[in-house]
N, C-alpha and C positions, 0 to 999 in steps of 0.2 A: 585713622581716622581721618577723615577729609577734612577740608577747608571750613565748611560749614558747623560742622562737631566740632572743631576748636573753638569755631568764633563764638560758637554758644556756651562753652566752657570760661574762655578769657572774657566774655560779657558779667557771664555771671558772678566772676571774680571780681572784676571792678564794681561790681554793685554792691557784692558782700562788703568790700573795702570802702565803699562811701558809705552804706548804711551805719557802720560798724564808726566810722570816723566822725559821721554827720557835718561834714564841712559844707557840702550843698545846703543844707538845712540853715546850718550857725555861722557861716561865712558869707558864701555866695549869693543865697536870697536877701539877707540881712543890708548885702554891698547893690544889687541891684534895686531894693527897694529906695536905698538911702537916694541913690541916683536920680530915680524918678522924681522922688520927694525934691531933689536939688532944680530937676528941670522945673517942677511947678513954682519954687521959689523964684528963679531967674527970670522966667518968663509971664508970671503974676500977672497973667489975662484970660479969662475964663474961654473968649472965643480962638484966641491963638494956639493956647492948647488942644482944645477939641481938634482945631485945623492940625495940627502937627502931631499930634497921639501918636499917630501909627509910625511915624519915623522914631518917636522917640523909644517906644516898644522896642522897635529893631538894635537901634544905640545901645539900650542898656542890654539887651540880649548878646551885644557884640563886644564888650565890655567883660560880660560874665563869662564869655566862651574863654576868655585868655585866660581866667583866673582857673575854670574850670580843666583846660588842657594841662597848666602847668602841673595842677593838682595829681594831675592822672599819669605822667609822665615822671613826676618826681617820686611818686612812689615807686616806679617800677626801675628807674635809675639808682635808688637810694641804696637800695641792698644787691643790685645785679641782678635782679628778676628778670629785666627784660635781654642779658647776656644769658642768662640761665634756659629761659626759653630756646634761642638760639641754638646753644650747645646741646639740647638735647632733640635737637632736630623738628621742632613744632617751624609749621609750614608759618610764613610771613605772611601769606594771603591772610590766613586764619585769625593770625594778631591784628592783624588793620582791621577786617572785619568784627573782629569781638570787640575790641576797643571804639570802633564808630559806633556800635550798635550799644555799649554803657553809655558812648557820650549821648547819643539821639536821646536815650531815656532821661538823662538827664538834663537835658534842655528842652526837653518836651514839659516835665514839670513846671522846670523855670519859667517858660513862657505863658504856662498857664496863670501862674500868678502874675506875670506879668499885664498880663493882658486883663485879669482880675483888678489891678491896680491901676489900671489906665481908667476902666469902669469908674472907680469909685474916684479919683484923683482927679482926673481930664473930662469927667462927664460925657464920657463915649458911648455912644448908643449902637448894639448888633440888631441889626434890623435879619428879618428871618430870612428874605431874598438874598444875603449876604453869607449865609453861613457855611453852604458847601463851598463857596470860592474861600472863605477864610480855614475852614478846615485845610483844603488843600494847599492853600498858600504856606499854612505852619508845616505842613508834612513837607513840601517839595523844600521848602526853603531850611527847615531842620535838618533836613537829610544833608542837606550839601555842606550845610555847616558842620554837621559831625564830620564828613569824610576830609573836609580841610584842615577842620582840627586837630584829626588825629594824624594826620599826614606830614603838615607841620610841626605838630609838637614830636613825629619821630624825628622830622628833621633837626630840631633843634635843642633835644634830650640831650645830647652826649656835647654840644658847645658851651665853652665858655659865656660867660654873661647870658645864657638861655631866657631868664625873665626879662631883661630888656629886647632879646633879639625877635623874640617870637612875637611882640605885637608889630614890630619892624616887616616881618616878613610875611603874616598872617591878614592885616588890617587892608593893605593895598588891595589883596585877592577879593576879598568876601567884599569890594565895593559894589560888585555887581547883584548879590545876593541884598544888601541893604536898599540897592534902588528897586530891585524888582520885587522885594516881600515889601517896602514899603508903598509902591502903585498898587499892588495888589490888594493891601489890605485897606488902603485909602478907598479904592472901589469898593471892597466888601462892605466898609462901614458907612458907604454913603458920602464920605467927604467932600464938602463943595461941591454937590450935586454928581459926584462920579456915579455911574452904575456897577453891578456885577461884570458887564457886557465888556466893560473896561479894563477889567483885571485879570481878563483870561491869557490875553497875550504876553502877560509879564510871568506867567503860570507855564509858559514852554520856555524861557529865558531860566527860569528855576531849576524846571528841569532837566534842560542841557547841565548846567553846571553842573549838576550831581551826579548824574552822569559822566561826565566827564573826569570829575574828580573822583568818581567812586573806580571808574576802571583804571585811573592814571594810577592813583592810591596800592590797587593790589597789585599793579605791577611794579610799581618803584618803591614801595614800602620797605621791601626786604633789601635794595642796597642802599638805605636812606640809613637805616639801623645797624649795616653791616660799618659803616663809617667812620 
C-alpha cells in the first residue's frame, strides 16, 4: 500500500478514536471556549475585544492544539500502537500524513467554533469582501499547525515529562503562524481599517510554513519515532 493509502487508514483510525472518546467535544471545545470567555472578562472593553479578536482566536487555537496533540500521541504510546505500526513495516510517511490529516480535521472544527464564539462574544463582523481571504487563512494556517503538531508530537511522544516538553518545543515554532494568521484575519475582518489586500502577503508566509513542515515532517518523522 502506498503512503496515501496508509495515511487514509491512519486518519480514519484517529478520527474513529476521537468520535468514540468525544475528547474534542467534551474537553477541548469547553477548554477553548473557557479561554475565550476569560479573555473577555480580562479585557472587559468592547472596542479592545473587537480589535484583538483575531489574535485571541489563534491564541485559543494554539492552546487547544497542545491538548489535541498530546491526546493523539498518548493513545498511540499507551498500548504500544505506534511501535506496532513500525514493527509491521508501515511507512512512517503514511503515519505522519494520516495523523496530520486527522489533526487538521479536528482543528478545523475547533476553529469554526472559536470564530463563532468571536462573533458572539467580541461582536466581530465578517464582511463579504474578506470571506475568501478568511477561508484561505484558515486553510493554510490549520495545515501548518497540523504538520507541526504531528511532528513535535512524535518527537515528544517517547520522552519523559512530555506534557511539559511539548509546549516548550512547539509554541516558539508556531509563532510565525500566530503572527501571520492574526494579521491575515485582521485584514479579512477589516480590523482598524485593514483591507483584504493587506492580508494576502501573510498568506504567502503561512503557505511557506506549511510546505516546509510538511516536507520536513515527511522526511524526518520516521527517524523521530525511532528514537
